[in-house]
N, C-alpha and C positions, 0 to 999 in steps of 0.2 A: 555632525553626519555632510560630511563631504557631497559633489553628487553623483561623484561614480560611486561612493560607498552606496548610494541611496539605490541608485541602476542595480545595483550588480542585489540587492537587496529585494528589488522588484521585477527580478528575471529569473524566476526561477519556477513557472511554468514554460510550455512549448505545446509547436505542433506535432497534426501525426494522421498518415492513415496510409491506405493502400486496397487497392483493387483486387480485393481476392476472396475464396469460395469457403466457408466454410463445415465440412459434412461431419455430421454425425450420425453414427449409425444405428439406425432405428430397430436393428434387432438386441441390443443391448439392454439390458438393464439402468434406466436411467438414474437411479436411484445412487451408483455406486460415482456421480456425477456432480456437483453443487446444482439444489434445484434451479438456479435465473440463470443460465449461459451466458455471460455479459460479453462485449465487446469494448474494450477499452482502447481511446486513441494514446497514442505515442507521448510518453514524457520518457524519452530515449536516455537512459541513467547511463551514465553521468549527466550526456547534456542533459542543456536547462531549457528545454523542449517548453512550449505552452502546452498548457493539460487540457485534452475535452477529453471526455466519456460518452459510452450511448450502452444503452442496454437494450439486449434482443427481444424486450417483453415478453419470454414464452418460456411458463415455469412446464421441465420439459416433466414435472409428473401427472402434470394435469390437458397442459395442453398439444400439441400437434407433435405426433410421435414424429412425424417426419421433419425432424427438427434438421432444416436446413439453412444457414445463414449466411448473406451474401453480404458483406463488406466493400462498398461503392463511392464513386465522389455522386457528386448531385445530378451531374447530366444522366448519368446511368436508370436513375433512378425511374424511369417512366420505362426501361426492358429490360428488366425483373423477370426471370423467367419463371413460369407458374410451378410453384409449391417452395421456393423462398420468402424468406424475410429481409428484405431492405432497410440496412443502417449507413442512411449518408455520410459520411463526411470531408469535411473543408479539407482536409490536410492530404497528404502521402502517403505517410507514413503510421504504420501504428504496429498494436500487438492485440491476441486475443490469449485472455487470463481463462483458460480451464479448470476450476480446482477439485480435485476429488476429495467427497469426502467418506471416507470409508462406515462401511456400516461395527468393527473393530478393527486393532491393529493385528489381529491375528493375520499367519502368513496366507493363507486360503484368502481371504478378504481383499488386503494389499496385491495379491498377483491378481485379482480380479480386477480392480482397479486399474494397474497397471496395461490390463488386458485392453481394456475400456480404453481408454487413452490413443494406444497403439492404431484403434481402428478408427477415430478421431483423425482425418483429410483437411488438409488446409492447401491450399494450391492457386494460381490464377486462374481464373476462371475459361480465360482463352485458352490455357496450356492441358485442360485437364486432369484426372486422378493420377497421375502415372507420373505428376510433376509433385506432389507430394514429397516433401525431404524431413525426415525424422532425423534428429539428430539426442544421444541419450547427454545428459548434462550433469548427472547422477553423480556427484562424489569429486566434480572439476569444479575450481579455484574459481570467483569469480567478484570483482571488487565492482562494487557497486556504487563507494560512497561518492560525494562530489567533493572533486578539487575547488576548495577555498584560496585557490592563487591566479595564476594569469591562464591558469588554462582552460578556467571557467567562461572566457570569452574566448575563447578559442575554439572550445565545445559549439557557444554559441553562434560564432561565425558558422562550424556547420550545418546548424538549422538553418541559418540565416539563408544559406545556400538551394537547399533544394526546395525549401517549402513555401507556400504563398502566403504574402498578408494578409491576415484575416482583418476586417477593416474595424473592427475594434480596438484592433492595436499599433493599428497605422501609424500613432503619434509615435512608436517607438523607430521610425524609420531613418528621422534626422538624429533624434540620440542619440540611434549605435553608428552613423554616420559618424559622430567627432568621437569615439573611436578606435576610428580605422575598419567598423562593421560593414558590408554596404556589398549587396547581393550582385554577382559578374567580375568580384574584386577581390584578391588576394589578402589576407590579412596576414601581418608582417610584421612588429609591434618588433621596435629595437630593447635592448637593455633597460637600457630605461624605464621607456611606457614596461615592460613588463613588473616593475620595482613597483613602479604606480597600480598598475593591475593586483599584485600580491596585497600591496597594503590595501587597498580599497574592498578586494573579499573578503579580506583576513577582519578589517572595520564592519564590515557587511553581516560576514559571519558571528560575530559577536551580539552585531542588533540583534538577530534573529534570533539568537540563542538566549536572550534577556526576553524579549517579548515570547517566546516559546513558557519558559520557566514561570511569567507575570499568567497564562492561558489557567494555569492550576487555582491560580487566587478564587474561580468560580469552579469547586468541586461537583460532580454530579450528582454525591451524598452530601447533607452538609455535613460540618464537623470532621468528613473523609480527607484524602487526597487523593482521590478516582477521580479523572474529570476527562471531558470525551476533547481529542487530541485536534480539534478544526475547530478555529474562532467559532462563532456561531453566526458572524454573519458571513463567513466564506460560505460555510454549512451551508444556509438559506438559499447563499449566492448560484452554487454549486445546482443544487436541485432544482432553481427557476433557469440555470445557463446564462446564468449575470443580467439576466432581461431587465431589472428596477434600473432606471436610466441617470439615478442620482445616487446609484450607489456601485464601485465595483473595487471590490476588497483584496486590489495587491497584497497589501502587506501578509494578510490571513493565509492568502493561497503562499508564498514568500514560507511564511512558518511550517506551514502544514506540511508542504514536498518537501522543504529540508530533515525532516525525520519520514516518510513515507514514500513512494513513489508510484501510492495510485491511493485514488477515493470510489469507493462504494456512490453510485450516481443520486438513489433513495437509499441512504441508511436507516437502518433501521429495519425495514422488511426482512432484505433474507439474514443480515448479520448488524451488531453493532459493537463499537469496541469503547474501552473506560483504560486509560495510564495512567503508570501512577511512577515520578520519580522522587519519593520522600515515604519514609518507613510514618508507622505512627504517632510518632515522637516529630514528624517536622523536616528529619534529618537524613539524607542524599545517600541514597542505597552504594554502599560500597564493593566491591566485590571480595573484600577480604573480611569482611563480615557473615554471616549467618542468619539466614529471616525464616519465618514462616507466614506463609499464606491460609487461613480458615476456610474455603467456600460452602458457604450454609447449605444443608440439603436441602433436596426440593428445588433446585434452583431452573429460573422460569424461564427454558429452550428448552424449542422443540428436536433442534439436531446435538448439541454439546458444547459445551464451554471449552475454555483454553486458556493456558498461562503462558506467554510466550517471553523468553530475552532479549531486551537488547542492549548495545552497548550504548552508555551514557553519552559516553563519544561522537561516535559517529552513524548511531543511532542504527547499524547496521544490527545482524545478528554474529553474535560472541565465536571469534572463530579459533576453530579446532575443538570443538565440543563433539561429542557424542548424542547430545540431541541439544535443542534450546526450548521446549518446551515438553509440559503433559496437561495433559486434555483429559475429559472424563469417556470417554473413547477408549483408552488406552484399560485394557482388559486387566491387567494386573495391579493398578492400582489402588494404594488400599481407605478404606474407607474407615471411618469413627465410627463408633456405637451408634449415634445417632442421625448418622447420616451422610453430614457433612464432611468432605477431605482435605488436609493440610497438605499442601503441597512445600517443600523446603528450599532456598536459593543460597547457595554458599561454593567454597571451594571443592567440597569436602560432602558425603552426603553422611548422612546421619545415622547412627547402627539401626540395622535390619529394616530402612525405608528407603532404600536406594532407588527405589517404582517412583517415590514421590519426592524425588529430585532434581535440579535443574543445576546443571555447574555454572559460576560464575568465570570463573580458571583466574581471578582475582581481580576482573575486572568490573572497573565500576556499571550499574548499571540499572535500566529503567524495564518497567513491566506492564505490558501490553495485554489486557483480559477481552477475549473474543465472545460471543453469546454467537452464536449463530441459530437461528431461529427462535429469535426473542419477543417471546408473551408477552400478552399486554399488562400483565403482571408487575413484569419488569420496568414496563415504565412508568405503573402506578407507585413505582419505589414503594413498595407489599416488601422485596423480597432488597435485603441489604448486602451488600459485598463490606464486609472492615479492612480497616486500612491491610497494610503487611506489616508483619512485629517482628521486632529487632530481637533474637536471640543473645542470652546471656552467652558472657566470652567467656 
């Protein structure tokens, strides 16, 4: 691999922050949103931002009901108004993720969650609540896939222009300058340079994809094909803020962020993820075939589990499908006699089991199994998630 390719492989992280105020209405039911109210600093998809994340650290079910969160730069930390929680940031851009965990998929519970979301206000602290602007993006196309060609460098240039350099990343200043990316200067590669960038990005993508596949050689359950979609050294580094002076899992971050746009700061406390790219026989999951996954009874979760399909090529949701997942809080989900639930994946629903089916649209896919509120017994592996099985043709 040449140096340009290595640089692409190492540049799938980025900065982000804003000086904004997030206000959660205390008069609404906090059970309608996720128990942890996190603030995640920007990885501005598809821009290759260096990724940072912060958690507010307040459990809305047991913490301060006057849950107001203010995202600030460090210099404002000493001027936080009373009743607010300060979440300092090193950078200038960011986004907040507030996930609604429905009690059920009934129209009433979904409407309650939507209404609650509308009562959350985000605005510059200096401007006041009137500056809050909400845009409903339901049913709007949004392409968040990473461009593995010269446009990747164009995106990186935009980030460099607006974000400060973190001390840990200053080594990249001179390296990026050799590529024509420099703060305060335009980025204008000629056609020959664009062709070099295209080739480098393609090679880097192949390298990252190979490392991604190798991650499944260490399964979560011995003898299965489920793995945690984060390299161990990267997971540990994220949780400790990469404070180990002898380790900086850059390649691991590239592997993780090429398939997901964020990660939980404390994986395992509020949620946990397992990913599968192969079936029980060790074969890739093909969109033209049909499969089943049987989730044993009494899954060790306080809230719910879900199985979501992603496009194997892009790692994004499969486009133009009626739905992308099935979860245990879907009221019409059919259970087996022993309390287990079987989910089906394929182009067409099996007879009489459409409620337990997730469409593939013929695209090769991967399955992310989410556990929201995992119990200790899950980590003790007293309960095991079996492999996905191919159905007879």
